[in-house]
MDAnalysis code that builds the backbone (N, CA, C; Angstrom):
import MDAnalysis as mda
import numpy as np

u = mda.Universe.empty(468, n_residues=156, atom_resindex=np.repeat(np.arange(156), 3), trajectory=True)
u.add_TopologyAttr("name", ["N", "CA", "C"] * 156)
u.add_TopologyAttr("resid", np.arange(1, 157))
u.add_TopologyAttr("resname", ["MET", "VAL", "ASP", "ALA", "GLY", "LEU", "ALA", "ARG", "THR", "THR", "VAL", "ASN", "LYS", "PHE", "ILE", "GLN", "ARG", "ILE", "ARG", "ARG", "THR", "VAL", "LYS", "TRP", "SER", "VAL", "SER", "GLU", "GLU", "MET", "CYS", "GLU", "ALA", "SER", "VAL", "LEU", "VAL", "GLY", "LEU", "GLN", "SER", "VAL", "GLU", "ASP", "LEU", "LYS", "ARG", "GLY", "ARG", "THR", "LYS", "ALA", "HIS", "ASP", "ASN", "PRO", "ARG", "VAL", "LYS", "PRO", "VAL", "PRO", "GLU", "ASP", "TYR", "VAL", "PHE", "ALA", "ILE", "GLN", "GLN", "HIS", "VAL", "ASP", "ALA", "ALA", "VAL", "TRP", "GLY", "ALA", "ILE", "ARG", "PHE", "GLN", "LEU", "ALA", "THR", "GLY", "VAL", "ARG", "PRO", "GLY", "GLU", "ALA", "LEU", "ILE", "LEU", "ARG", "GLY", "CYS", "ASP", "LEU", "ASP", "MET", "SER", "GLY", "PRO", "ILE", "TRP", "THR", "TYR", "THR", "PRO", "GLU", "SER", "HIS", "LYS", "SER", "GLU", "HIS", "HIS", "GLY", "LYS", "ASP", "ARG", "THR", "ILE", "CYS", "ILE", "GLY", "PRO", "LYS", "GLY", "GLN", "ALA", "ILE", "LEU", "LYS", "GLU", "TYR", "LEU", "THR", "THR", "GLU", "LEU", "GLN", "SER", "TYR", "LEU", "PHE", "GLY", "THR", "LYS", "LEU", "SER", "ASN"])
u.atoms.positions = np.array([
    [0.831, -1.196, 0.000],
    [0.000, 0.000, 0.000],
    [0.873, 1.256, 0.000],
    [1.986, 1.207, 0.746],
    [2.901, 2.349, 0.750],
    [3.519, 2.508, -0.629],
    [3.943, 1.392, -1.232],
    [4.546, 1.453, -2.568],
    [3.557, 1.942, -3.619],
    [2.264, 1.737, -3.359],
    [1.234, 2.214, -4.289],
    [0.978, 3.712, -4.122],
    [1.642, 4.343, -3.143],
    [1.526, 5.781, -2.966],
    [0.437, 6.241, -2.021],
    [-0.159, 5.296, -1.268],
    [-1.217, 5.693, -0.342],
    [-0.625, 6.433, 0.858],
    [-1.382, 7.371, 1.389],
    [-0.953, 8.136, 2.560],
    [-0.946, 7.237, 3.790],
    [-0.144, 7.617, 4.766],
    [-0.015, 6.844, 6.006],
    [-1.374, 6.633, 6.680],
    [-2.190, 7.694, 6.768],
    [-3.486, 7.554, 7.432],
    [-4.425, 6.640, 6.655],
    [-4.326, 6.663, 5.338],
    [-5.150, 5.779, 4.507],
    [-4.743, 4.332, 4.718],
    [-3.444, 4.062, 4.749],
    [-2.957, 2.700, 5.011],
    [-3.475, 2.238, 6.373],
    [-3.376, 3.098, 7.380],
    [-3.841, 2.720, 8.712],
    [-5.337, 2.417, 8.725],
    [-6.129, 3.189, 7.987],
    [-7.572, 2.931, 7.917],
    [-7.857, 1.583, 7.265],
    [-7.130, 1.266, 6.195],
    [-7.319, -0.039, 5.546],
    [-6.961, -1.181, 6.492],
    [-5.855, -1.042, 7.208],
    [-5.438, -2.088, 8.140],
    [-6.463, -2.244, 9.255],
    [-6.984, -1.139, 9.767],
    [-8.018, -1.214, 10.811],
    [-9.273, -1.905, 10.287],
    [-9.626, -1.645, 9.035],
    [-10.791, -2.294, 8.426],
    [-10.549, -3.805, 8.302],
    [-9.338, -4.174, 7.918],
    [-8.997, -5.602, 7.815],
    [-9.097, -6.257, 9.191],
    [-8.576, -5.582, 10.229],
    [-8.668, -6.126, 11.597],
    [-10.122, -6.346, 11.997],
    [-10.982, -5.359, 11.729],
    [-12.399, -5.495, 12.097],
    [-13.057, -6.645, 11.342],
    [-12.695, -6.799, 10.069],
    [-13.260, -7.879, 9.263],
    [-12.835, -9.232, 9.809],
    [-11.569, -9.366, 10.137],
    [-11.081, -10.639, 10.680],
    [-11.700, -10.892, 12.054],
    [-11.844, -9.858, 12.867],
    [-12.478, -10.020, 14.184],
    [-13.899, -10.554, 14.020],
    [-14.641, -9.974, 13.066],
    [-15.995, -10.463, 12.799],
    [-15.943, -11.920, 12.325],
    [-14.989, -12.235, 11.440],
    [-14.860, -13.598, 10.925],
    [-14.587, -14.590, 12.045],
    [-13.772, -14.195, 13.013],
    [-13.503, -15.066, 14.160],
    [-14.779, -15.261, 14.967],
    [-15.542, -14.180, 15.176],
    [-16.781, -14.288, 15.960],
    [-17.811, -15.176, 15.275],
    [-17.738, -15.262, 13.946],
    [-18.649, -16.117, 13.180],
    [-18.051, -17.502, 12.923],
    [-16.906, -17.771, 13.544],
    [-16.189, -19.043, 13.416],
    [-15.829, -19.359, 11.968],
    [-15.502, -18.317, 11.210],
    [-15.097, -18.475, 9.824],
    [-13.581, -18.385, 9.678],
    [-12.919, -18.056, 10.779],
    [-11.483, -17.817, 10.747],
    [-10.903, -18.215, 12.100],
    [-9.682, -18.695, 12.118],
    [-9.015, -19.070, 13.366],
    [-8.663, -17.822, 14.167],
    [-8.800, -17.908, 15.475],
    [-8.485, -16.785, 16.355],
    [-7.016, -16.380, 16.258],
    [-6.158, -17.318, 15.909],
    [-4.727, -17.003, 15.814],
    [-4.454, -15.947, 14.732],
    [-5.291, -15.909, 13.691],
    [-5.126, -14.904, 12.639],
    [-5.380, -13.516, 13.218],
    [-6.422, -13.404, 14.050],
    [-6.741, -12.123, 14.679],
    [-5.629, -11.707, 15.634],
    [-5.112, -12.633, 16.400],
    [-4.017, -12.325, 17.328],
    [-2.818, -11.796, 16.549],
    [-2.506, -12.438, 15.435],
    [-1.398, -11.979, 14.605],
    [-1.629, -10.585, 14.066],
    [-2.859, -10.309, 13.598],
    [-3.180, -8.984, 13.063],
    [-3.142, -7.911, 14.144],
    [-3.547, -8.264, 15.360],
    [-3.538, -7.277, 16.438],
    [-2.118, -6.873, 16.816],
    [-1.140, -7.692, 16.466],
    [0.253, -7.343, 16.779],
    [0.855, -6.398, 15.737],
    [0.163, -6.196, 14.622],
    [0.636, -5.277, 13.594],
    [0.262, -3.855, 14.013],
    [1.280, -3.017, 14.211],
    [1.032, -1.646, 14.655],
    [0.724, -0.735, 13.472],
    [-0.012, 0.339, 13.765],
    [-0.268, 1.363, 12.754],
    [1.048, 2.026, 12.363],
    [1.086, 2.561, 11.148],
    [2.258, 3.314, 10.706],
    [2.325, 4.613, 11.501],
    [3.504, 4.930, 12.007],
    [3.689, 6.127, 12.827],
    [4.216, 7.280, 11.977],
    [3.768, 8.480, 12.310],
    [4.216, 9.688, 11.621],
    [5.740, 9.804, 11.726],
    [6.389, 10.027, 10.596],
    [7.832, 10.227, 10.573],
    [8.656, 8.952, 10.684],
    [7.999, 7.793, 10.769],
    [8.732, 6.534, 10.922],
    [8.410, 5.555, 9.796],
    [7.975, 6.083, 8.676],
    [7.599, 5.252, 7.551],
    [7.873, 6.010, 6.258],
    [7.952, 5.254, 5.164],
    [8.112, 5.893, 3.854],
    [6.789, 6.464, 3.351],
    [5.681, 6.092, 3.981],
    [4.373, 6.596, 3.551],
    [4.283, 8.095, 3.832],
    [3.729, 8.828, 2.878],
    [3.596, 10.274, 3.057],
    [2.374, 10.603, 3.900],
    [2.381, 11.794, 4.469],
    [1.212, 12.303, 5.188],
    [0.543, 13.352, 4.315],
    [-0.766, 13.288, 4.253],
    [-1.510, 14.310, 3.515],
    [-1.403, 15.633, 4.256],
    [-1.440, 16.747, 3.531],
    [-1.414, 18.048, 4.224],
    [-2.689, 18.225, 5.043],
    [-2.580, 18.976, 6.125],
    [-3.739, 19.231, 6.975],
    [-4.803, 20.005, 6.190],
    [-6.051, 19.688, 6.480],
    [-7.156, 20.392, 5.844],
    [-7.278, 21.764, 6.503],
    [-7.288, 22.791, 5.687],
    [-7.367, 24.154, 6.197],
    [-8.804, 24.649, 6.110],
    [-9.141, 25.635, 6.931],
    [-10.501, 26.177, 6.850],
    [-10.744, 26.876, 5.510],
    [-11.990, 26.913, 5.133],
    [-12.388, 27.624, 3.919],
    [-12.185, 29.115, 4.171],
    [-11.639, 29.844, 3.220],
    [-11.493, 31.298, 3.412],
    [-12.858, 31.944, 3.665],
    [-12.893, 32.899, 4.588],
    [-14.162, 33.545, 4.942],
    [-14.833, 34.208, 3.742],
    [-14.055, 34.667, 2.785],
    [-14.646, 35.261, 1.573],
    [-15.563, 34.264, 0.878],
    [-15.171, 32.991, 0.865],
    [-15.986, 31.953, 0.239],
    [-17.288, 31.763, 1.016],
    [-17.191, 31.814, 2.337],
    [-18.381, 31.651, 3.177],
    [-19.361, 32.787, 2.894],
    [-18.870, 34.021, 2.915],
    [-19.755, 35.172, 2.713],
    [-20.308, 35.227, 1.291],
    [-19.645, 34.590, 0.349],
    [-20.124, 34.582, -1.039],
    [-21.426, 33.810, -1.199],
    [-21.744, 32.905, -0.264],
    [-22.978, 32.111, -0.401],
    [-24.185, 32.756, 0.262],
    [-23.980, 33.842, 0.973],
    [-25.060, 34.459, 1.754],
    [-26.332, 34.662, 0.932],
    [-26.215, 35.173, -0.268],
    [-27.411, 35.452, -1.070],
    [-28.062, 34.191, -1.627],
    [-27.404, 33.048, -1.465],
    [-27.917, 31.797, -2.022],
    [-28.546, 30.868, -0.989],
    [-28.553, 31.279, 0.284],
    [-29.141, 30.443, 1.334],
    [-30.224, 31.230, 2.061],
    [-31.154, 30.512, 2.691],
    [-32.222, 31.229, 3.399],
    [-31.705, 31.786, 4.730],
    [-32.528, 32.591, 5.363],
    [-32.118, 33.318, 6.568],
    [-31.719, 32.370, 7.703],
    [-32.426, 31.257, 7.854],
    [-32.111, 30.323, 8.933],
    [-30.749, 29.667, 8.719],
    [-30.464, 29.263, 7.499],
    [-29.168, 28.656, 7.192],
    [-28.062, 29.684, 7.396],
    [-28.298, 30.915, 6.943],
    [-27.286, 31.956, 7.129],
    [-27.073, 32.249, 8.613],
    [-28.140, 32.208, 9.394],
    [-28.010, 32.397, 10.845],
    [-27.158, 31.307, 11.473],
    [-27.380, 30.055, 11.054],
    [-26.583, 28.940, 11.575],
    [-25.118, 29.108, 11.199],
    [-24.853, 29.553, 9.988],
    [-23.467, 29.767, 9.539],
    [-22.820, 30.879, 10.355],
    [-23.521, 31.978, 10.541],
    [-22.982, 33.083, 11.350],
    [-22.704, 32.620, 12.775],
    [-23.612, 31.815, 13.326],
    [-23.431, 31.294, 14.686],
    [-22.192, 30.401, 14.762],
    [-21.983, 29.587, 13.738],
    [-20.773, 28.749, 13.700],
    [-19.513, 29.605, 13.670],
    [-19.520, 30.645, 12.852],
    [-18.356, 31.524, 12.767],
    [-18.073, 32.217, 14.098],
    [-19.133, 32.574, 14.813],
    [-18.967, 33.307, 16.073],
    [-18.551, 32.412, 17.237],
    [-18.908, 31.121, 17.165],
    [-18.695, 30.261, 18.335],
    [-17.802, 29.054, 18.083],
    [-17.657, 28.645, 16.834],
    [-16.871, 27.449, 16.544],
    [-17.641, 26.151, 16.701],
    [-18.977, 26.225, 16.831],
    [-19.743, 24.986, 16.941],
    [-19.701, 24.229, 15.623],
    [-19.910, 22.944, 15.710],
    [-19.978, 22.105, 14.517],
    [-21.322, 22.353, 13.818],
    [-21.394, 22.105, 12.507],
    [-22.659, 22.342, 11.793],
    [-23.851, 21.618, 12.418],
    [-23.669, 20.360, 12.765],
    [-24.760, 19.601, 13.362],
    [-25.215, 20.177, 14.695],
    [-24.264, 20.710, 15.456],
    [-24.605, 21.310, 16.748],
    [-25.405, 22.593, 16.554],
    [-25.098, 23.349, 15.518],
    [-25.867, 24.561, 15.235],
    [-27.290, 24.197, 14.832],
    [-27.438, 23.150, 14.035],
    [-28.766, 22.790, 13.521],
    [-29.687, 22.198, 14.578],
    [-29.127, 21.622, 15.649],
    [-29.987, 21.034, 16.689],
    [-30.170, 21.964, 17.887],
    [-29.717, 23.196, 17.762],
    [-29.817, 24.157, 18.864],
    [-31.270, 24.549, 19.117],
    [-31.685, 24.403, 20.376],
    [-33.024, 24.804, 20.815],
    [-32.862, 25.766, 21.987],
    [-33.848, 26.566, 22.241],
    [-33.792, 27.497, 23.363],
    [-33.581, 26.796, 24.690],
    [-34.171, 25.596, 24.844],
    [-34.043, 24.860, 26.104],
    [-32.631, 24.325, 26.341],
    [-31.781, 24.345, 25.329],
    [-30.398, 23.867, 25.462],
    [-29.451, 24.976, 25.916],
    [-29.972, 26.193, 26.071],
    [-29.149, 27.344, 26.426],
    [-29.272, 27.683, 27.899],
    [-28.156, 28.070, 28.501],
    [-28.161, 28.666, 29.831],
    [-27.781, 30.125, 29.633],
    [-28.762, 31.018, 29.810],
    [-28.554, 32.443, 29.557],
    [-28.471, 33.231, 30.866],
    [-28.109, 32.541, 31.953],
    [-28.138, 33.174, 33.270],
    [-26.945, 34.083, 33.555],
    [-25.881, 33.960, 32.798],
    [-24.702, 34.788, 33.060],
    [-24.338, 35.640, 31.868],
    [-23.259, 36.396, 31.991],
    [-22.838, 37.240, 30.867],
    [-22.348, 36.417, 29.673],
    [-21.817, 35.251, 29.948],
    [-21.447, 34.307, 28.886],
    [-22.468, 33.184, 28.930],
    [-23.207, 33.023, 27.846],
    [-24.190, 31.957, 27.777],
    [-23.472, 30.643, 27.492],
    [-24.131, 29.545, 27.828],
    [-23.590, 28.229, 27.478],
    [-24.648, 27.429, 26.744],
    [-24.175, 26.562, 25.887],
    [-25.034, 25.685, 25.081],
    [-24.545, 24.271, 25.280],
    [-25.436, 23.416, 25.743],
    [-25.138, 21.995, 25.884],
    [-25.996, 21.255, 24.857],
    [-25.386, 20.783, 23.761],
    [-26.175, 20.102, 22.724],
    [-26.855, 18.843, 23.258],
    [-28.039, 18.547, 22.716],
    [-28.746, 17.332, 23.133],
    [-27.968, 16.086, 22.739],
    [-27.156, 16.180, 21.685],
    [-26.257, 15.087, 21.290],
    [-25.063, 15.718, 20.584],
    [-23.952, 14.997, 20.609],
    [-22.755, 15.496, 19.945],
    [-21.867, 14.336, 19.552],
    [-20.870, 14.614, 18.728],
    [-20.119, 13.555, 18.071],
    [-19.279, 12.692, 19.001],
    [-18.914, 13.164, 20.190],
    [-18.087, 12.336, 21.071],
    [-18.824, 11.881, 22.329],
    [-20.159, 11.972, 22.327],
    [-20.905, 11.567, 23.513],
    [-20.789, 10.067, 23.784],
    [-20.584, 9.269, 22.741],
    [-20.455, 7.830, 22.950],
    [-19.154, 7.476, 23.674],
    [-18.243, 8.454, 23.797],
    [-17.018, 8.260, 24.579],
    [-17.210, 8.733, 26.016],
    [-18.445, 9.096, 26.368],
    [-18.736, 9.567, 27.715],
    [-18.301, 10.998, 27.974],
    [-18.092, 11.763, 26.914],
    [-17.631, 13.149, 27.068],
    [-18.812, 14.109, 27.047],
    [-18.708, 15.148, 27.856],
    [-19.693, 16.224, 27.857],
    [-19.231, 17.302, 26.884],
    [-20.170, 18.087, 26.403],
    [-19.819, 19.178, 25.494],
    [-20.620, 20.409, 25.897],
    [-19.920, 21.455, 26.242],
    [-20.549, 22.728, 26.561],
    [-19.845, 23.805, 25.751],
    [-20.631, 24.598, 25.043],
    [-20.101, 25.651, 24.187],
    [-20.394, 26.992, 24.853],
    [-19.372, 27.822, 24.980],
    [-19.539, 29.160, 25.540],
    [-19.921, 30.126, 24.415],
    [-20.876, 30.990, 24.712],
    [-21.385, 31.918, 23.703],
    [-21.209, 33.343, 24.216],
    [-20.342, 34.076, 23.547],
    [-20.077, 35.462, 23.907],
    [-21.057, 36.417, 23.250],
    [-20.778, 37.707, 23.339],
    [-21.710, 38.726, 22.826],
    [-22.072, 38.572, 21.350],
    [-21.119, 38.233, 20.478],
    [-21.435, 38.091, 19.045],
    [-22.417, 36.944, 18.821],
    [-22.150, 35.802, 19.436],
    [-23.047, 34.664, 19.305],
    [-24.408, 34.942, 19.903],
    [-24.429, 35.639, 21.050],
    [-25.696, 35.979, 21.692],
    [-26.544, 36.883, 20.797],
    [-25.892, 37.846, 20.157],
    [-26.626, 38.760, 19.269],
    [-27.281, 38.000, 18.122],
    [-26.581, 37.012, 17.597],
    [-27.147, 36.199, 16.513],
    [-28.331, 35.390, 17.025],
    [-28.160, 34.751, 18.185],
    [-29.232, 33.916, 18.732],
    [-30.483, 34.728, 19.055],
    [-30.302, 35.951, 19.516],
    [-31.454, 36.794, 19.868],
    [-32.376, 37.018, 18.664],
    [-31.821, 36.971, 17.463],
    [-32.640, 37.122, 16.256],
    [-33.562, 35.923, 16.041],
    [-33.218, 34.767, 16.630],
    [-33.938, 33.521, 16.350],
    [-34.669, 32.952, 17.568],
    [-34.396, 33.477, 18.757],
    [-35.044, 32.959, 19.962],
    [-36.536, 33.255, 19.943],
    [-37.311, 32.266, 20.358],
    [-38.763, 32.438, 20.476],
    [-39.188, 31.873, 21.835],
    [-40.458, 31.963, 22.134],
    [-40.975, 31.383, 23.377],
    [-41.127, 29.867, 23.265],
    [-41.012, 29.328, 22.071],
    [-41.096, 27.880, 21.841],
    [-39.718, 27.270, 22.110],
    [-39.429, 26.954, 23.367],
    [-38.094, 26.519, 23.762],
    [-37.680, 25.173, 23.191],
    [-38.630, 24.351, 22.774],
    [-38.300, 23.045, 22.196],
    [-38.058, 23.118, 20.685],
    [-38.326, 24.263, 20.080],
    [-38.152, 24.417, 18.634],
    [-36.687, 24.667, 18.299],
    [-36.300, 24.178, 17.148],
    [-34.941, 24.411, 16.671],
    [-34.822, 25.855, 16.203],
    [-33.788, 26.543, 16.688],
    [-33.661, 27.975, 16.391],
    [-33.438, 28.258, 14.915],
    [-32.705, 27.388, 14.244],
    [-32.369, 27.649, 12.850],
    [-33.206, 26.784, 11.906],
    [-34.436, 26.503, 12.298],
    [-35.343, 25.743, 11.448],
    [-35.414, 24.296, 11.867],
    [-35.918, 23.475, 10.993],
    [-36.116, 22.062, 11.260],
    [-34.793, 21.335, 11.350],
    [-34.696, 20.453, 12.327],
    [-33.493, 19.626, 12.466],
    [-33.365, 18.748, 11.226],
    [-32.190, 18.740, 10.635],
    [-31.934, 17.895, 9.468],
    [-31.562, 16.514, 9.938],
    [-32.024, 15.478, 9.263],
    [-31.667, 14.112, 9.648],
    [-30.292, 13.771, 9.122],
    [-29.635, 12.832, 9.793],
    [-28.268, 12.430, 9.387],
    [-28.296, 11.595, 8.150],
])
């Protein structure tokens, strides 16, 4: 895989997929457990310790590109985008934001999403919202605390 020019992270993903496949095969008694033990001893390729190249880090989209779409999206979508820019929340977290998820009792508001990408690891997620984010949210807050502020929640 390295000789074929695949990046180190891609090689590691393929190897992890092979391990999972063999693990399933062992659980279905289609493969000897010794094969899985052997595969588990194969370590992932480490950064700087292999001939495999690393892909360059993904950089953020230039803000000019973000602002260029403003006239092409509706007000709720644009509000969610502005909120992301002001707070750093993930897109999914912006879309599931409801009034009941906000604590507005202090000068810095907090948002605890009803679900988030690392909750299955037992991690909590609380987002702090300063004056810019608060100003955006005030445009969308209603008395319907269970309603999504930026429109209907999109399904995954």
